[in-house]
C-alpha positions in Angstrom: -8.1 6.4 -16.5 -5.8 5.6 -13.6 -6.0 2.0 -12.3 -4.3 0.4 -9.1 -4.0 -3.3 -8.9 -2.9 -5.0 -5.6 -1.4 -8.5 -5.4 0.7 -10.7 -3.0 -2.0 -11.4 -0.4 -2.6 -14.8 1.1 -2.7 -16.9 4.2 0.2 -17.4 6.5 1.0 -18.4 10.0 1.6 -15.9 12.7 5.3 -14.7 12.5 5.4 -15.1 8.9 5.9 -12.7 6.0 4.0 -11.5 3.0 5.1 -8.9 0.2 2.2 -6.8 -1.1 2.6 -5.0 -4.5 0.4 -2.3 -6.0 0.9 -1.3 -9.7 -0.4 2.2 -10.8 -1.2 2.5 -14.6 -3.0 5.1 -16.8 -2.7 8.8 -17.4 -0.2 9.8 -14.6 1.6 13.0 -14.4 2.9 12.7 -11.0 2.2 10.3 -7.9 2.3 12.7 -4.8 2.0 9.8 -2.4 0.8 6.1 -2.1 -0.6 4.7 0.9 -1.7 1.2 2.2 -4.9 0.9 4.2 -6.5 -2.2 5.7 -10.0 -3.2 6.8 -10.9 -6.1 9.0 -14.4 -7.5 9.1 -16.7 -5.2 11.0 -14.0 -2.6 11.3 -13.5 0.6 9.6 -10.7 1.2 7.1 -7.3 2.2 9.0 -4.2 3.6 7.7 -1.1 1.4 7.6 1.6 3.2 5.7 2.6 5.8 3.3 5.4 6.8 0.9 5.6 10.2 -0.7 6.8 11.1 -4.2 6.9 7.6 -5.4 8.0 8.8 -9.0 10.8 11.1 -7.5 13.6 8.8 -6.7 15.2 11.1 -4.1 11.9 11.2 -2.1 11.4 7.5 -1.7 12.8 7.6 1.7 9.8 9.8 2.9 7.6 7.3 4.7 5.0 7.1 7.6 3.7 4.2 9.5 0.9 3.4 11.8 2.0 2.6 15.3 0.6 -1.0 15.2 2.9 -1.9 12.2 6.0 0.3 12.8 9.2 -2.0 13.0 7.3 -4.9 11.3 6.2 -3.4 7.9 8.3 -1.6 5.3 6.8 0.4 2.5 9.0 1.1 -0.7 8.6 2.2 -4.3 9.9 1.6 -7.7 9.7 4.8 -10.1 10.4 2.6 -13.2 7.5 0.4 -12.6 5.1 2.7 -10.9 4.8 0.1 -8.1 4.6 0.4 -4.4 5.4 -2.6 -2.0 4.5 -3.4 1.6 6.8 -6.0 3.1 5.2 -7.4 6.1 7.2 -9.3 8.6 6.3 -10.9 11.9 2.7 -11.0 11.1 0.0 -11.2 13.7 -3.4 -12.5 13.6 -4.6 -8.9 14.2 -3.1 -8.0 10.9 -5.8 -10.1 9.2 -7.6 -7.6 6.8 -8.3 -6.7 3.2 -5.4 -4.5 2.3 -6.0 -1.5 0.0 -3.5 0.5 -2.1 -4.3 4.3 -2.4 -2.7 6.8 -4.6 -2.8 10.6 -4.7 -2.2 11.4 -8.3 -1.9 14.5 -10.2 -3.3 14.7 -13.7 -3.1 17.9 -15.7 -6.9 17.7 -16.4 -8.2 16.9 -13.0 -5.6 18.1 -10.4 -4.7 15.9 -7.5 -7.1 13.0 -7.1 -7.3 9.9 -4.7 -7.4 6.5 -6.4 -8.1 3.1 -4.9 -7.4 -0.5 -5.7 -9.8 -3.4 -5.0 -7.9 -4.9 -2.2 -6.0 -8.1 -1.5 -6.8 -10.4 1.4 -4.4 -11.0 4.2 -5.1 -13.8 6.7 -2.8 -14.6 9.5 -3.6 -17.7 11.4 -2.5 -18.5 15.0 
């Protein structure tokens, strides 16, 4: 049973910063990659950032970002803690959304499967 738990959301003024965390636990053989997505009210869920091979220390530098957040957000991981972070700087009102952590995890019994957290609310006020 794999579980992802996000934390760190909240309400900030435009230009402020937040740091989101996502902890993965359960029967994990290997985390292939972990993503952050977000969904604003009335909108579809959109990709934010990805880090590949979170549990392989030498691969932590493999990252991808949506154009809308590049230069403002930074994704990173901690192999020991099975945790991925999203440092969000210079936040804008358009960043307001529920942020979801997603992990593509290999388990011997199931192969590679996508898992999702329950989300954490980020609200950026003008």
